[in-house]
C-alpha positions as CSV (number, residue, x, y, z in Angstrom):
1,X,-11.0,-12.3,12.3
2,X,-10.4,-8.7,13.4
3,X,-6.8,-7.6,12.8
4,X,-7.2,-3.9,12.0
5,X,-8.9,-1.2,14.2
6,X,-7.6,2.0,12.6
7,X,-7.0,3.4,9.1
8,X,-5.4,6.7,8.1
9,X,-6.2,8.3,4.7
10,X,-5.4,11.6,3.2
11,X,-7.8,13.5,0.9
12,X,-6.4,13.9,-2.7
13,X,-5.3,17.5,-3.5
14,X,-6.1,19.4,-6.7
15,X,-2.4,19.2,-7.6
16,X,-2.8,15.4,-7.9
17,X,-3.5,15.9,-11.6
18,X,0.3,16.6,-11.9
19,X,1.3,13.6,-9.8
20,X,4.0,11.1,-10.8
21,X,3.0,8.6,-13.5
22,X,4.6,5.9,-15.7
23,X,1.4,5.7,-17.8
24,X,0.8,9.2,-19.3
25,X,-1.3,7.5,-22.0
26,X,-4.0,6.9,-19.4
27,X,-4.5,10.7,-19.2
28,X,-4.6,13.1,-16.3
29,X,-6.8,12.3,-13.3
30,X,-10.3,13.9,-13.1
31,X,-10.1,15.6,-9.7
32,X,-13.8,15.6,-9.0
33,X,-14.1,11.9,-9.9
34,X,-11.0,11.2,-7.7
35,X,-12.7,12.8,-4.8
36,X,-15.9,10.7,-5.3
37,X,-13.8,7.6,-5.5
38,X,-12.0,8.5,-2.3
39,X,-15.4,9.0,-0.6
40,X,-16.4,5.5,-1.7
41,X,-13.1,4.1,-0.5
42,X,-13.6,5.6,3.0
43,X,-17.1,4.2,3.0
44,X,-15.9,0.8,2.1
45,X,-13.3,0.9,4.9
46,X,-15.9,1.9,7.4
47,X,-17.9,-1.2,6.5
48,X,-14.9,-3.3,7.6
49,X,-15.2,-2.3,11.2
50,X,-12.4,0.2,11.4
51,X,-12.3,3.8,12.5
52,X,-10.9,6.1,9.7
53,X,-8.8,9.2,10.4
54,X,-9.1,11.5,7.4
55,X,-6.2,13.9,6.9
56,X,-6.6,17.2,5.0
57,X,-5.4,17.4,1.4
58,X,-1.8,18.8,1.1
59,X,-1.4,20.8,-2.1
60,X,2.4,20.9,-1.7
61,X,2.6,17.2,-2.5
62,X,0.6,16.0,-5.6
63,X,0.9,12.3,-4.6
64,X,0.2,12.8,-0.9
65,X,-3.1,10.9,-1.0
66,X,-0.9,7.8,-1.2
67,X,-0.3,7.7,2.5
68,X,1.0,4.1,2.5
69,X,4.4,5.3,1.2
70,X,5.7,7.7,3.9
71,X,5.0,5.4,6.8
72,X,4.9,1.7,7.7
73,X,2.8,0.6,10.6
74,X,3.2,-2.7,12.3
75,X,1.5,-4.1,15.4
76,X,4.5,-3.2,17.6
77,X,5.8,0.0,16.1
78,X,5.5,2.7,13.4
79,X,8.2,3.4,11.0
80,X,8.5,6.8,9.2
81,X,10.1,5.9,5.9
82,X,12.3,8.0,3.6
83,X,10.6,8.0,0.2
84,X,12.8,7.6,-2.8
85,X,10.9,9.9,-5.1
86,X,12.4,13.4,-4.6
87,X,9.0,15.1,-5.1
88,X,7.5,12.9,-2.3
89,X,10.2,12.9,0.3
90,X,8.7,15.7,2.3
91,X,5.5,13.7,2.8
92,X,7.2,11.8,5.6
93,X,7.3,14.9,7.8
94,X,3.5,15.5,7.3
95,X,2.5,12.0,8.4
96,X,4.2,12.0,11.7
97,X,1.5,14.0,13.5
98,X,-1.2,11.5,12.6
99,X,1.0,8.5,13.6
100,X,1.8,10.1,17.0
101,X,-2.0,10.0,17.8
102,X,-1.6,6.2,17.9
103,X,2.1,5.6,18.9
104,X,4.3,7.0,21.6
105,X,7.6,8.5,20.6
106,X,9.5,5.4,21.8
107,X,7.4,3.3,19.4
108,X,8.2,5.4,16.3
109,X,11.3,4.6,14.2
110,X,12.8,6.4,11.3
111,X,14.6,5.4,8.1
112,X,17.5,7.7,7.7
113,X,19.3,8.9,4.5
114,X,21.0,7.5,2.5
115,X,18.5,4.7,3.0
116,X,15.3,5.1,1.1
117,X,12.1,3.1,1.7
118,X,8.5,3.4,0.5
119,X,5.6,1.6,2.1
120,X,4.3,0.4,-1.2
121,X,7.4,-1.9,-1.3
122,X,6.5,-3.6,2.0
123,X,4.1,-6.5,2.4
124,X,3.3,-7.8,5.9
125,X,2.7,-11.5,6.4
126,X,2.1,-11.9,10.1
127,X,5.4,-10.8,11.7
128,X,7.4,-11.2,8.5
129,X,7.8,-8.4,6.0
130,X,8.7,-8.8,2.4
131,X,10.4,-5.8,1.0
132,X,10.9,-5.0,-2.7
133,X,14.2,-3.6,-3.7
134,X,13.1,-1.0,-6.3
135,X,13.8,2.3,-7.8
136,X,12.3,3.8,-4.7
137,X,13.6,1.5,-1.9
138,X,17.3,0.9,-1.8
139,X,19.6,-1.6,-0.1
140,X,20.4,0.7,2.8
141,X,16.7,1.3,3.4
142,X,16.1,-2.4,3.6
143,X,19.1,-2.9,5.9
144,X,17.7,-0.3,8.3
145,X,14.2,-1.7,8.2
146,X,15.5,-5.2,8.9
147,X,17.4,-3.8,11.9
148,X,14.3,-2.0,13.2
149,X,12.0,-4.9,12.8
150,X,14.5,-7.3,14.6
151,X,14.4,-4.9,17.6
152,X,10.7,-5.7,17.9
153,X,11.0,-9.5,17.3
154,X,10.0,-9.3,13.6
155,X,11.7,-10.4,10.5
156,X,12.3,-9.1,6.9
157,X,13.4,-10.4,3.6
158,X,14.3,-8.7,0.3
159,X,12.5,-9.3,-3.0
160,X,14.3,-7.9,-6.0
161,X,12.0,-6.1,-8.5
162,X,12.6,-5.8,-12.2
163,X,9.4,-4.5,-13.8
164,X,7.0,-2.9,-11.4
165,X,7.1,0.3,-9.4
166,X,6.4,-1.2,-6.0
167,X,6.2,-4.7,-4.6
168,X,2.5,-4.5,-3.9
169,X,1.9,-3.4,-7.5
170,X,2.0,-7.1,-8.3
171,X,1.7,-9.2,-5.1
172,X,-0.7,-8.8,-2.2
173,X,-1.3,-11.1,0.8
174,X,-5.0,-11.8,1.8
175,X,-4.3,-13.6,5.0
176,X,-5.2,-17.3,5.4
177,X,-2.0,-18.2,3.3
178,X,-3.7,-16.7,0.2
179,X,-1.7,-14.4,-2.0
180,X,-2.6,-12.6,-5.3
181,X,0.3,-12.7,-7.7
182,X,0.8,-11.2,-11.2
183,X,3.5,-10.7,-13.7
184,X,7.0,-11.2,-12.4
185,X,5.7,-12.5,-9.0
186,X,4.1,-15.6,-10.4
187,X,7.3,-17.6,-10.4
188,X,9.2,-15.9,-7.6
189,X,10.6,-18.5,-5.2
190,X,10.0,-16.3,-2.2
191,X,6.3,-17.0,-2.4
192,X,6.2,-20.7,-3.2
193,X,4.8,-21.7,0.2
194,X,1.6,-19.7,-0.3
195,X,-1.6,-20.5,-2.0
196,X,-0.9,-18.3,-5.1
197,X,-3.9,-17.0,-7.0
198,X,-2.5,-16.0,-10.4
199,X,-4.0,-12.9,-11.9
200,X,-4.5,-12.8,-15.7
201,X,-2.2,-10.3,-17.4
202,X,-5.1,-8.2,-18.7
203,X,-6.3,-7.7,-15.1
204,X,-2.8,-7.3,-13.5
205,X,-3.7,-3.9,-12.0
206,X,-6.2,-5.6,-9.8
207,X,-3.6,-7.8,-8.0
208,X,-3.6,-4.8,-5.7
209,X,-6.6,-5.7,-3.4
210,X,-6.6,-5.2,0.3
211,X,-7.8,-7.5,3.1
212,X,-9.5,-5.6,6.0
213,X,-10.9,-7.8,8.7
214,X,-12.1,-10.7,6.5
215,X,-13.4,-8.5,3.8
216,X,-11.4,-7.9,0.6
217,X,-11.7,-4.6,-1.2
218,X,-11.3,-5.2,-4.9
219,X,-10.9,-2.5,-7.6
220,X,-14.0,-2.2,-9.7
221,X,-13.9,-3.4,-13.3
222,X,-11.9,-6.6,-13.0
223,X,-14.3,-9.6,-13.0
224,X,-11.7,-12.4,-13.1
225,X,-10.0,-11.0,-9.9
226,X,-13.4,-10.4,-8.2
227,X,-14.4,-14.0,-8.9
228,X,-11.0,-15.4,-7.8
229,X,-11.3,-13.6,-4.5
230,X,-14.9,-14.6,-3.9
231,X,-14.0,-18.2,-4.7
232,X,-11.5,-18.1,-1.8
233,X,-14.5,-17.4,0.4
234,X,-14.0,-13.8,1.2
235,X,-16.7,-11.2,1.5
236,X,-15.9,-8.5,-1.1
237,X,-16.5,-4.8,-1.7
238,X,-15.8,-3.0,-4.9
239,X,-14.3,0.5,-5.2
240,X,-13.4,2.2,-8.4
241,X,-9.8,3.5,-8.5
242,X,-9.7,4.6,-12.1
243,X,-8.2,8.1,-11.3
244,X,-5.6,6.7,-9.0
245,X,-4.5,4.1,-11.6
246,X,-3.4,7.1,-13.7
247,X,-0.9,7.9,-11.0
248,X,0.4,4.3,-10.6
249,X,-1.7,4.1,-7.5
250,X,-4.1,1.5,-6.2
251,X,-6.2,0.4,-3.2
252,X,-3.3,-0.3,-0.8
253,X,-1.5,2.9,-1.5
254,X,-4.4,5.0,-0.3
255,X,-4.4,4.0,3.4
256,X,-2.4,3.0,6.4
257,X,-4.2,0.0,8.1
258,X,-3.3,-1.1,11.6
C-alpha cells in the first residue's frame, strides 16, 4: 500500500552537539557520524518509494534536524505547530517555506500562543490523531489542533503522558491495526483496540520505528524489535540512530512523511 509520496528532512547542523537532552550520560553526539547516519536515513527512505526534500542545516537551531516537531502534515492540510521548547520555537518559521511547496496557503493552519504543540506528540491512525499532553504540548495546543482537524473532517483525542518526552517516544502505529508499545503505553486504555506489540524495556528506544509504504524502518541494534516487526510480515530496513538518541531523538523525529 502506498500512502506517502513525499518526505521532508533537514540536515543536522554542527550545533547539534549542544542540542536538548534528558540523557547527558550518553555523551555528546559525534557530528560526522550523525551526518553519515542521516545519509543512511535518506537512502532508506528513498528505498520506500518516496521523494525526499532535503533542507539545509540551520546552525541557529541545534535541534532543527528533528523536522517532525515544528509541523504536522495530514492528507488534507498542513499545520505549523508552536513548539513548547523555547530554544526550538523559532524552527516553526523555518519549515513554512518547505511546506508551501506542497500546500497552498488555504491548506496551511497554525497553532497560536499560548497553545503549544510538537509533532512528536502526534500519532496519526487513519483520520484520527492521538495527541500526547506533555511538557511540550499543552491543553490549549490540543484544543486548537482538535478544532483544526474537525474543520477537515478528522478527529483527535488526548493521551496524558507521565514519563516520556513525546507520545511517539513510546508508541508508534505501523498501519494494519499494528502498534508498537513500550513503558507507560502498554496498559493505556486508549490503545486497547489495536494489536499491541509490547517492546521489552531494554529495547524501549526502538519502539520508535516508522512505517513507510509497507516497509518499516527500524533503529539498528535492537534485535527483539526487529524480529517482532518482521514477524508481523513487514519488509524492514535498519538505520543506526545512535547519535540522535543522545538528543532524545529517533527515526520519526527526523522526517515529515506525507
